[in-house]
MIRO-47379 format. One record per residue: x, y, z of N, C-alpha, C, O, CB in turn. Coordinates in steps of 0.02 Angstrom, whole numbers, padded with zeros to 5 digits, always signed. Last residue first. Glycine has a CB too. Layout:
N
XYZXYZXYZXYZXYZ...
This chain:
253
-02080+01698+00606-02153+01703+00605-02179+01742+00665-02239+01751+00673-02185+01633+00604-01935+01796+00557-01968+01740+00588-02044+01749+00584-02068+01800+00561-01946+01733+00660-01867+01851+00397-01897+01862+00463-01927+01798+00491-01942+01751+00454-01951+01917+00460-01746+01912+00290-01779+01851+00314-01804+01862+00386-01764+01879+00430-01731+01789+00309-01671+02022+00261-01742+02025+00244-01781+01964+00269-01843+01965+00268-01750+02031+00168-01542+01995+00291-01574+02048+00329-01649+02052+00317-01686+02081+00357-01542+02114+00313-01510+01903+00192-01518+01879+00261-01555+01931+00304-01593+01913+00349-01450+01863+00292-01491+01983+00079-01550+01939+00083-01563+01916+00154-01621+01911+00175-01539+01878+00038-01372+02047+00113-01431+02087+00099-01494+02045+00105-01545+02067+00132-01427+02118+00029-01288+01936+00125-01299+01980+00183-01363+02021+00174-01403+02028+00220-01239+02027+00194-01295+01892-00008-01320+01850+00046-01332+01890+00109-01382+01879+00144-01271+01793+00060-01232+01997-00076-01302+01983-00090-01332+01941-00033-01389+01953-00013-01310+01946-00157-01103+01983-00025-01139+02046-00015-01214+02035-00025-01255+02060+00014-01113+02101-00063-01072+01856-00078-01079+01865-00005-01117+01929+00011-01159+01930+00056-01010+01866+00029-01066+01888-00215-01114+01838-00190-01126+01847-00115-01183+01846-00093-01088+01766-00204-00958+01976-00216-01024+02000-00235-01079+01953-00212-01133+01975-00191-01027+02008-00311-00856+01890-00181-00874+01942-00133-00942+01972-00151-00979+01992-00106-00820+01997-00132-00855+01813-00300-00868+01782-00234-00889+01833-00183-00935+01821-00144-00806+01746-00210-00820+01910-00394-00886+01878-00398-00904+01846-00331-00961+01852-00308-00887+01824-00454-00689+01940-00347-00740+01992-00354-00810+01962-00355-00855+01986-00320-00728+02032-00419-00624+01816-00354-00630+01851-00290-00687+01902-00293-00727+01906-00247-00563+01885-00271-00633+01795-00493-00663+01746-00446-00674+01780-00378-00728+01772-00348-00617+01684-00438-00557+01901-00538-00628+01899-00555-00665+01851-00509-00721+01864-00488-00638+01877-00629-00432+01862-00493-00462+01922-00465-00536+01925-00479-00575+01947-00437-00429+01984-00494-00413+01754-00575-00418+01741-00503-00450+01802-00469-00490+01795-00423-00348+01726-00473-00402+01822-00696-00459+01776-00686-00468+01761-00612-00525+01756-00588-00448+01710-00726-00282+01886-00673-00342+01927-00682-00405+01884-00672-00454+01908-00644-00343+01961-00752-00192+01774-00665-00206+01817-00607-00268+01861-00613-00303+01871-00564-00147+01861-00595-00260+01627-00743-00223+01690-00749-00240+01734-00690-00297+01732-00666-00240+01726-00817-00347+01522-00755-00275+01506-00751-00232+01569-00759-00174+01564-00779-00257+01456-00806-00494+01475-00768-00462+01517-00717-00389+01498-00709-00371+01462-00663-00498+01512-00650-00546+01381-00857-00533+01449-00882-00492+01491-00833-00459+01538-00854-00599+01484-00896-00482+01245-00780-00519+01265-00839-00500+01334-00862-00443+01345-00884-00594+01262-00825-00429+01160-00678-00386+01199-00722-00423+01216-00788-00398+01203-00843-00321+01161-00738-00470+01064-00579-00502+01068-00644-00458+01103-00696-00450+01078-00752-00568+01105-00638-00414+01074-00457-00416+01006-00486-00442+01007-00558-00437+00957-00593-00460+00960-00443-00434+01202-00424-00365+01185-00441-00360+01113-00466-00308+01092-00491-00319+01196-00380-00566+01213-00385-00552+01219-00456-00479+01206-00474-00463+01198-00533-00571+01288-00480-00565+01198-00242-00596+01149-00286-00571+01153-00358-00557+01101-00388-00671+01158-00284-00494+01305-00187-00481+01238-00162-00508+01184-00211-00477+01132-00219-00512+01228-00093-00549+01414-00253-00478+01398-00262-00461+01327-00239-00419+01294-00269-00436+01449-00225-00683+01408-00204-00668+01401-00276-00596+01380-00286-00582+01333-00324-00682+01466-00313-00663+01431-00068-00691+01367-00089-00678+01355-00163-00662+01299-00184-00767+01365-00075-00614+01564-00074-00572+01510-00048-00597+01442-00072-00558+01400-00093-00570+01513+00029-00725+01639-00117-00669+01627-00164-00623+01572-00139-00594+01536-00181-00630+01691-00175-00796+01619+00012-00823+01598-00053-00769+01590-00106-00766+01537-00138-00875+01648-00077-00721+01669+00123-00737+01598+00118-00759+01576+00048-00743+01521+00027-00792+01581+00167-00706+01805+00130-00649+01766+00106-00669+01694+00090-00638+01662+00048-00594+01765+00158-00830+01844+00185-00812+01865+00117-00755+01822+00089-00756+01805+00030-00791+01939+00117-00817+01785+00311-00872+01766+00267-00857+01785+00195-00870+01746+00149-00938+01798+00290-00707+01853+00363-00703+01781+00351-00757+01757+00303-00745+01714+00261-00707+01743+00417-00763+01982+00375-00707+01971+00330-00701+01897+00313-00691+01879+00254-00641+01996+00361-00857+01954+00476-00879+01975+00409-00824+01965+00358-00838+01942+00302-00901+02050+00411-00772+01927+00580-00818+01874+00557-00843+01890+00487-00851+01846+00445-00877+01866+00607-00714+02052+00593-00672+01995+00573-00714+01936+00549-00695+01900+00504-00627+01973+00630-00827+02128+00631-00789+02144+00570-00749+02085+00546-00748+02069+00487-00744+02204+00582-00868+02068+00752-00913+02071+00695-00876+02083+00630-00892+02052+00579-00964+02125+00705-00757+02087+00834-00780+02019+00820-00824+02018+00758-00819+01973+00716-00818+01991+00880-00753+02231+00833-00696+02190+00811-00718+02121+00790-00702+02097+00736-00643+02186+00866-00877+02268+00887-00859+02289+00820-00803+02247+00791-00804+02229+00732-00838+02362+00820-00864+02212+01015-00919+02191+00971-00903+02208+00899-00914+02167+00854-00985+02225+00992-00755+02287+01060-00748+02214+01052-00803+02186+01007-00790+02143+00965-00751+02180+01121-00812+02414+01064-00753+02402+01022-00743+02328+01009-00724+02308+00954-00690+02432+01055-00913+02401+01158-00931+02413+01088-00873+02400+01041-00883+02377+00985-00955+02485+01080-00919+02282+01282-00877+02334+01254-00892+02342+01180-00886+02293+01142-00802+02319+01266-01088+02243+01332-01021+02225+01310-00985+02284+01280-01016+02331+01255-01025+02168+01258-01174+02288+01476-01167+02304+01405-01096+02285+01383-01048+02310+01412-01182+02380+01391-01220+02153+01587-01185+02215+01571-01184+02226+01495-01191+02179+01456-01112+02213+01599-01265+02033+01636-01313+02087+01628-01281+02153+01613-01312+02205+01624-01354+02093+01690-01177+01930+01633-01179+01970+01695-01228+02028+01691-01234+02068+01738-01110+01996+01710-01192+01889+01502-01213+01844+01556-01221+01881+01622-01265+01866+01662-01164+01786+01564-01130+01995+01437-01202+01984+01427-01229+01940+01483-01284+01952+01509-01216+01952+01358-00996+01974+01479-01031+02037+01495-01107+02028+01489-01143+02050+01533-01008+02094+01448-00970+01848+01421-00967+01857+01494-01004+01920+01516-01040+01919+01566-00894+01861+01518-00978+01880+01285-01026+01832+01315-01028+01840+01391-01082+01838+01421-01008+01760+01296-00868+01968+01273-00936+01990+01256-00988+01946+01290-01036+01971+01319-00946+01989+01179-00760+01888+01307-00775+01946+01349-00846+01971+01336-00880+01993+01382-00725+02002+01335-00769+01792+01205-00767+01771+01275-00786+01829+01321-00825+01819+01368-00696+01746+01293-00759+01870+01089-00823+01840+01106-00824+01815+01179-00876+01818+01211-00838+01782+01060-00621+01901+01087-00671+01955+01094-00738+01926+01117-00771+01955+01161-00681+01993+01027-00565+01773+01069-00549+01814+01128-00599+01869+01141-00617+01883+01198-00479+01844+01121-00631+01739+00940-00643+01702+01003-00623+01742+01065-00663+01745+01112-00604+01637+01001-00583+01839+00846-00654+01828+00860-00665+01795+00927-00704+01820+00968-00686+01786+00804-00437+01834+00859-00475+01896+00859-00548+01884+00879-00573+01917+00926-00472+01929+00790-00381+01709+00861-00344+01764+00894-00381+01831+00893-00358+01879+00924-00278+01772+00861-00463+01614+00797-00430+01598+00860-00403+01658+00898-00402+01659+00959-00375+01550+00848-00518+01679+00682-00559+01639+00727-00527+01634+00796-00559+01647+00847-00570+01569+00699-00408+01740+00619-00463+01781+00644-00504+01743+00696-00523+01771+00748-00508+01803+00587-00335+01625+00583-00306+01674+00629-00362+01717+00660-00362+01727+00721-00255+01719+00593-00422+01572+00489-00408+01534+00550-00379+01579+00604-00395+01573+00663-00361+01475+00536-00414+01674+00390-00477+01658+00423-00467+01621+00489-00499+01637+00538-00521+01616+00376-00280+01667+00351-00307+01729+00380-00371+01715+00418-00381+01742+00473-00320+01781+00324-00282+01538+00299-00239+01553+00356-00261+01617+00391-00262+01621+00452-00165+01560+00333-00370+01551+00190-00387+01507+00246-00346+01520+00308-00371+01516+00364-00377+01436+00226-00298+01639+00106-00364+01658+00132-00381+01617+00194-00405+01644+00244-00418+01649+00078-00186+01557+00083-00178+01623+00112-00244+01646+00143-00245+01670+00200-00154+01674+00060-00244+01448+00020-00210+01438+00084-00200+01504+00121-00205+01508+00182-00143+01403+00074-00289+01509-00098-00337+01480-00052-00307+01470+00017-00340+01484+00068-00361+01413-00077-00163+01542-00152-00212+01594-00138-00263+01569-00087-00280+01604-00039-00247+01618-00203-00112+01412-00163-00079+01459-00118-00123+01520-00103-00121+01547-00048-00013+01482-00148-00196+01356-00257-00194+01326-00190-00160+01373-00140-00178+01373-00081-00158+01258-00192-00172+01440-00368-00238+01437-00337-00235+01409-00266-00268+01435-00221-00285+01396-00379-00035+01416-00396-00059+01484-00381-00125+01481-00343-00133+01515-00292-00068+01525-00446-00034+01278-00421+00005+01306-00366-00018+01375-00346-00021+01390-00287+00078+01308-00385-00114+01272-00534-00135+01236-00473-00098+01265-00412-00128+01274-00359-00120+01161-00480-00037+01351-00627-00105+01372-00605-00128+01337-00541-00158+01369-00498-00154+01358-00660+00133+01344-00559+00083+01335-00610+00015+01356-00584+00009+01377-00527+00081+01263-00634+00265+01449-00501+00206+01408-00486+00161+01404-00548+00152+01452-00584+00167+01437-00426+00375+01532-00517+00373+01469-00552+00314+01424-00537+00314+01366-00558+00433+01433-00538+00374+01658-00468+00421+01612-00436+00417+01542-00466+00451+01496-00443+00408+01608-00361+00272+01719-00541+00341+01739-00553+00392+01690-00523+00446+01682-00550+00353+01807-00525+00155+01668-00484+00174+01647-00552+00248+01662-00565+00282+01622-00597+00131+01683-00604+00157+01735-00362+00160+01662-00362+00181+01636-00431+00219+01588-00436+00092+01632-00342+00141+01866-00411+00203+01847-00377+00211+01772-00376+00265+01746-00389+00204+01875-00305+00009+01860-00461+00065+01874-00506+00132+01853-00475+00174+01825-00510+00066+01949-00524-00058+01839-00339-00061+01787-00392-00004+01797-00443+00026+01749-00465-00129+01789-00428-00034+01960-00276-00005+01899-00248-00005+01843-00299+00043+01804-00302-00043+01877-00185-00112+02044-00356-00040+02053-00352-00005+01992-00326+00049+01973-00351-00023+02113-00309-00239+01994-00326-00214+01990-00395-00138+01997-00395-00103+01960-00430-00246+02045-00439-00243+02025-00189-00252+01956-00211-00224+01947-00282-00190+01897-00296-00326+01936-00209-00229+02165-00189-00177+02123-00158-00181+02051-00181-00130+02018-00192-00181+02126-00083-00350+02202-00249-00286+02220-00281-00230+02176-00254-00188+02152-00292-00269+02294-00269-00440+02153-00153-00443+02130-00222-00377+02143-00258-00351+02099-00293-00501+02164-00259-00404+02228-00040-00398+02156-00039-00398+02126-00109-00362+02079-00122-00453+02126+00002-00437+02358-00080-00367+02341-00067-00356+02266-00068-00306+02241-00094-00345+02370+00000-00578+02344-00090-00537+02364-00148-00464+02343-00139-00434+02313-00184-00541+02441-00159-00610+02301+00043-00634+02266-00017-00589+02280-00077-00565+02234-00110-00707+02287-00033-00558+02398+00126-00530+02330+00130-00550+02290+00068-00511+02249+00044-00555+02295+00194-00643+02502+00092-00572+02508+00077-00539+02439+00077-00498+02424+00033-00537+02554+00128-00762+02448+00143-00757+02464+00072-00684+02471+00050-00666+02448-00004-00795+02529+00057-00734+02434+00280-00748+02375+00240-00740+02389+00166-00715+02347+00129-00818+02349+00255-00598+02525+00353-00666+02524+00326-00675+02465+00279-00629+02447+00243-00684+02590+00290-00461+02498+00376-00509+02497+00431-00581+02490+00407-00621+02454+00436-00503+02559+00473-00339+02485+00307-00398+02450+00283-00451+02445+00337-00483+02392+00345-00380+02381+00257-00228+02547+00364-00251+02572+00300-00318+02542+00278-00351+02570+00234-00200+02559+00248-00241+02483+00509-00216+02548+00486-00252+02571+00422-00300+02608+00425-00140+02545+00474-00291+02361+00538-00288+02408+00594-00267+02478+00571-00274+02526+00609-00239+02383+00646-00273+02296+00419-00342+02309+00442-00343+02360+00498-00390+02399+00504-00375+02244+00465-00133+02283+00416-00167+02325+00367-00238+02344+00390-00260+02401+00381-00170+02290+00299-00109+02193+00521-00080+02260+00524-00116+02308+00476-00127+02366+00492-00005+02257+00507-00178+02081+00472-00198+02111+00536-00172+02183+00542-00208+02227+00564-00172+02070+00595-00104+02051+00355-00175+02070+00351-00196+02107+00414-00230+02159+00410-00219+02007+00341+00016+02013+00415+00015+02069+00368-00057+02096+00362-00068+02157+00365+00041+02047+00298-00031+01906+00488+00000+01961+00524+00004+02023+00480-00004+02079+00505+00071+01941+00548-00079+01817+00392-00125+01845+00441-00097+01905+00478-00134+01950+00499-00146+01793+00490+00042+01788+00312-00014+01828+00285-00062+01855+00339-00083+01912+00332-00054+01786+00238+00142+01703+00350+00145+01772+00375+00084+01813+00357+00074+01868+00384+00207+01806+00348+00109+01587+00282+00111+01585+00355+00109+01656+00384+00078+01668+00436+00174+01549+00380+00122+01634+00150+00058+01606+00173+00055+01608+00249+00004+01628+00278+00049+01533+00148+00257+01668+00149+00207+01720+00139+00139+01697+00164+00102+01735+00195+00203+01740+00064+00317+01544+00161+00324+01592+00216+00273+01648+00211+00249+01673+00262+00394+01621+00217+00289+01497+00036+00259+01463+00093+00262+01507+00155+00216+01509+00195+00294+01395+00106+00370+01585-00033+00298+01590-00041+00260+01553+00013+00206+01573+00034+00277+01564-00110+00499+01546-00010+00475+01606+00024+00400+01613+00020+00369+01643+00063+00509+01668-00006+00509+01441-00098+00504+01426-00026+00480+01486+00014+00446+01478+00064+00572+01403+00000+00519+01515-00217+00464+01469-00206+00454+01453-00132+00398+01450-00108+00475+01406-00244+00640+01585-00196+00577+01621-00206+00517+01577-00192+00469+01598-00159+00573+01647-00276+00735+01484-00189+00722+01524-00130+00655+01560-00136+00618+01566-00087+00778+01575-00118+00661+01351-00286+00714+01397-00269+00695+01435-00206+00645+01420-00174+00730+01445-00327+00615+01188-00317+00600+01247-00278+00663+01288-00264+00711+01263-00236+00566+01228-00212+00620+01135-00487+00641+01128-00417+00628+01193-00381+00629+01247-00411+00717+01108-00412+00564+01041-00631+00569+01100-00589+00593+01085-00519+00587+01029-00495+00503+01134-00586+00541+00927-00703+00608+00954-00703+00619+01013-00657+00675+01034-00645+00626+00974-00772+00408+00899-00656+00458+00846-00670+00528+00873-00665+00571+00847-00629+00446+00815-00739+00328+01011-00641+00340+00970-00583+00393+00916-00593+00419+00889-00544+00277+00937-00562+00327+01161-00692+00359+01101-00720+00376+01054-00663+00432+01055-00637+00424+01119-00762+00262+01243-00604+00239+01242-00673+00266+01180-00709+00232+01151-00751+00260+01306-00710+00232+01173-00440+00274+01200-00492+00243+01195-00561+00202+01151-00575+00341+01164-00492+00151+01107-00352+00143+01180-00357+00180+01209-00417+00163+01262-00442+00168+01213-00294+00190+00977-00347+00133+00992-00390+00125+01068-00399+00095+01090-00448+00069+00962-00361+00289+00917-00271+00308+00970-00318+00252+00987-00368+00265+01010-00423+00370+00949-00357+00272+00833-00165+00255+00808-00232+00270+00857-00288+00263+00839-00346+00183+00789-00234+00313+00922-00065+00347+00858-00072+00334+00828-00141+00380+00801-00172+00323+00809-00018+00221+01028-00107+00292+01038-00097+00331+00973-00104+00377+00969-00145+00304+01069-00029+00093+00979-00132+00118+01033-00173+00192+01049-00164+00223+01079-00207+00078+01095-00159+00074+00869-00043+00056+00865-00114+00093+00917-00155+00122+00901-00208-00019+00874-00123+00131+00902+00085+00136+00835+00055+00128+00837-00020+00169+00809-00057+00084+00789+00085+00100+01038+00108+00169+01014+00111+00178+00947+00075+00226+00937+00039+00193+01008+00184-00040+01035+00094+00000+01082+00054+00073+01058+00051+00104+01058-00002-00004+01153+00084-00075+00943+00193-00087+00927+00123-00046+00972+00076-00020+00949+00025-00161+00933+00106-00040+01017+00307-00007+00953+00293-00015+00933+00220+00032+00909+00189-00036+00898+00339-00129+01125+00294-00057+01137+00292-00018+01073+00277+00030+01074+00239-00033+01167+00359-00250+01055+00307-00235+01091+00246-00161+01105+00239-00133+01099+00184-00274+01156+00243-00241+01012+00439-00240+00962+00385-00226+00994+00318-00193+00964+00275-00307+00924+00383-00246+01140+00501-00190+01094+00512-00185+01042+00456-00131+01031+00429-00198+01058+00580-00369+01195+00455-00305+01227+00440-00247+01179+00447-00203+01177+00404-00295+01288+00486-00466+01103+00503-00462+01120+00431-00394+01148+00415-00363+01128+00365-00517+01171+00413-00441+01108+00641-00430+01046+00604-00424+01059+00529-00381+01030+00496-00487+00996+00617-00475+01245+00667-00409+01217+00683-00394+01155+00642-00340+01150+00613-00406+01201+00758-00609+01257+00624-00557+01299+00595-00488+01269+00607-00446+01268+00561-00560+01370+00625-00672+01164+00708-00675+01156+00635-00620+01196+00601-00588+01171+00554-00742+01178+00609-00647+01222+00832-00619+01157+00817-00618+01144+00741-00570+01117+00715-00658+01102+00852-00722+01343+00819-00649+01344+00829-00617+01278+00811-00565+01277+00777-00632+01362+00902-00851+01289+00802-00824+01338+00755-00748+01339+00758-00714+01336+00707-00853+01409+00768-00871+01220+00918-00865+01182+00856-00837+01225+00800-00802+01200+00755-00932+01154+00835-00871+01336+01003-00826+01279+01016-00815+01240+00951-00759+01227+00931-00855+01232+01071-00971+01418+00955-00902+01440+00946-00852+01384+00962-00795+01386+00937-00887+01500+00989-01087+01349+00995-01073+01361+00924-00999+01375+00913-00967+01348+00868-01116+01418+00897-01070+01356+01135-01076+01292+01101-01060+01298+01027-01023+01257+00999-01147+01264+01109-01067+01495+01159-01009+01453+01175-01011+01385+01141-00959+01359+01121-01004+01443+01250-01200+01535+01108-01137+01554+01075-01078+01511+01095-01040+01491+01051-01122+01625+01091-01300+01476+01199-01295+01460+01128-01225+01474+01099-01194+01429+01070-01345+01500+01089-01283+01523+01330-01293+01451+01318-01280+01433+01245-01252+01380+01231-01365+01432+01337-01267+01660+01325-01217+01620+01360-01224+01545+01351-01177+01507+01363-01219+01636+01433-01388+01693+01245-01320+01701+01220-01268+01660+01258-01228+01626+01225-01301+01774+01223-01507+01670+01327-01492+01632+01266-01417+01634+01247-01387+01582+01234-01533+01658+01208-01509+01754+01440-01523+01682+01447-01496+01643+01387-01468+01589+01395-01597+01670+01455-01480+01879+01390-01443+01856+01449-01452+01781+01460-01407+01748+01486-01466+01895+01511-01577+01892+01292-01507+01884+01273-01465+01856+01330-01421+01815+01320-01478+01951+01250-01687+01911+01376-01684+01851+01334-01612+01839+01311-01589+01782+01310-01730+01859+01272-01655+02036+01430-01662+01978+01474-01658+01912+01434-01628+01864+01458-01728+01981+01512-01653+02120+01315-01594+02111+01357-01598+02048+01400-01548+02012+01406-01585+02172+01401-01739+02038+01176-01730+02092+01225-01672+02074+01271-01644+02020+01266-01795+02103+01266-01699+01990+01007-01706+01974+01079-01700+02036+01122-01661+02081+01107-01654+01923+01099-01671+02014+00877-01742+02019+00896-01752+02009+00971-01808+02017+00996-01783+01968+00857-01538+01990+00859-01560+02059+00855-01632+02069+00875-01654+02125+00888-01549+02085+00786-01529+01855+00854-01512+01887+00917-01534+01960+00917-01547+01989+00970-01436+01883+00930-01566+01837+00716-01607+01810+00770-01592+01847+00836-01639+01868+00870-01594+01735+00779-01461+01896+00645-01529+01923+00639-01574+01900+00696-01615+01939+00721-01559+01904+00574-01357+01812+00687-01352+01884+00696-01421+01917+00693-01437+01960+00734-01305+01915+00643-01397+01682+00646-01397+01700+00717-01394+01775+00729-01424+01800+00776-01338+01667+00751-01393+01691+00500-01451+01668+00538-01450+01697+00609-01496+01733+00629-01453+01591+00542-01277+01739+00443-01339+01746+00405-01401+01727+00444-01456+01744+00424-01334+01704+00343-01172+01721+00538-01179+01783+00502-01247+01793+00469-01273+01849+00467-01126+01788+00450-01187+01593+00596-01176+01651+00639-01191+01717+00602-01220+01763+00632-01104+01652+00664-01199+01513+00480-01253+01515+00531-01247+01578+00573-01296+01613+00585-01251+01452+00575-01076+01534+00421-01135+01559+00388-01195+01562+00435-01236+01608+00432-01152+01515+00327-00996+01469+00517-00982+01539+00499-01044+01570+00467-01063+01626+00484-00921+01544+00451-01046+01340+00510-01060+01380+00571-01046+01454+00559-01079+01497+00588-01018+01354+00630-00996+01307+00383-01068+01304+00397-01087+01346+00458-01136+01382+00457-01090+01232+00408-00860+01317+00400-00893+01367+00358-00968+01366+00369-01001+01418+00365-00878+01354+00285-00841+01207+00494-00818+01275+00506-00858+01326+00466-00886+01373+00495-00744+01281+00489-00896+01093+00430-00917+01113+00498-00901+01187+00510-00944+01224+00534-00882+01069+00551-00824+01094+00311-00897+01100+00309-00923+01123+00377-00966+01167+00381-00929+01032+00289-00696+01073+00363-00711+01135+00329-00786+01147+00323-00809+01204+00331-00680+01135+00260-00706+00943+00410-00695+00997+00458-00711+01064+00427-00737+01109+00461-00622+00996+00484-00721+00879+00285-00773+00873+00336-00767+00930+00387-00816+00962+00405-00769+00805+00372-00599+00913+00222-00662+00936+00193-00718+00934+00245-00758+00980+00250-00681+00893+00132-00509+00849+00308-00500+00921+00293-00566+00950+00267-00587+01004+00288-00443+00932+00241-00547+00719+00298-00563+00753+00360-00552+00829+00354-00583+00868+00390-00521+00725+00417-00502+00697+00162-00570+00681+00184-00589+00722+00245-00640+00756+00246-00576+00606+00200-00367+00728+00165-00412+00767+00123-00484+00758+00144-00523+00806+00145-00403+00747+00048-00317+00630+00252-00311+00701+00270-00361+00743+00230-00393+00788+00257-00239+00726+00258-00346+00515+00177-00375+00524+00244-00374+00598+00263-00424+00625+00288-00337+00482+00296-00270+00539+00060-00342+00527+00056-00376+00541+00123-00428+00574+00125-00356+00456+00034-00140+00549+00114-00169+00606+00077-00245+00599+00073-00281+00649+00082-00140+00610+00006-00122+00421+00166-00125+00479+00211-00157+00539+00177-00196+00576+00208-00055+00497+00236-00121+00349+00044-00170+00335+00096-00179+00394+00142-00235+00415+00157-00150+00272+00135-00009+00403-00018-00075+00410-00050-00131+00399+00001-00182+00433+00000-00082+00361-00109+00089+00362+00073+00078+00434+00061+00010+00446+00030-00025+00493+00048+00134+00462+00016+00084+00222+00066+00067+00256+00128+00051+00330+00116+00004+00356+00146+00125+00250+00178+00025+00110-00041+00061+00174-00044+00039+00216+00017-00016+00243+00018+00047+00212-00111+00042-00060+00000+00000+00000+00000+00044+00062+00000+00093+00066+00037-00048+00000+00061
């Protein structure tokens, strides 16, 4: 039995299952629960939020962690050890530039975090800047010798790494304090509410193009150019914008 193929299959299986759990709960929080909690009075929130949110956020965090860890292992196994990331996987070899790209993926949440705190504070600014940065990053991945599969998987990995960072180091720490305040009958810190909401919103926008990059790198159809990748990001973000607009119109009985 080919051990590497077996491990790749198992890792890919649970990577997808964990991703379904993670993204499903992300959409529940943004498109369902946000509207539902907005209908509750203070006393109802005090009863519901401390019971509901910790349960949701536990599976939310676990899904994010397992998805990212297995995704990183698959990236190293398939695209680096197997050299699938390269334009010429047979004769090609990773130079310093190619190896630095893995470092870019790992460093991406810290770069993103710094930009969001300074130049990309507003969602509209972040939208435009994020689109330009995604296209620019795709060009850089091509310059170091990555083929279309390598470019797409690294764009997806960059988005996923930023999302996992947001879950564990921005959303969850803020939510712990927010939930505790609501349980104690206190008004949560508005800055923390804004932080958790913004990062959750960013993750929702990132999730749709991420799914395309993870899936379509097996297809290699029309999306094989940085401008096409930018179009994917643009359309994906447009879909999420529409979903937010539609979610606000859905009411209970």
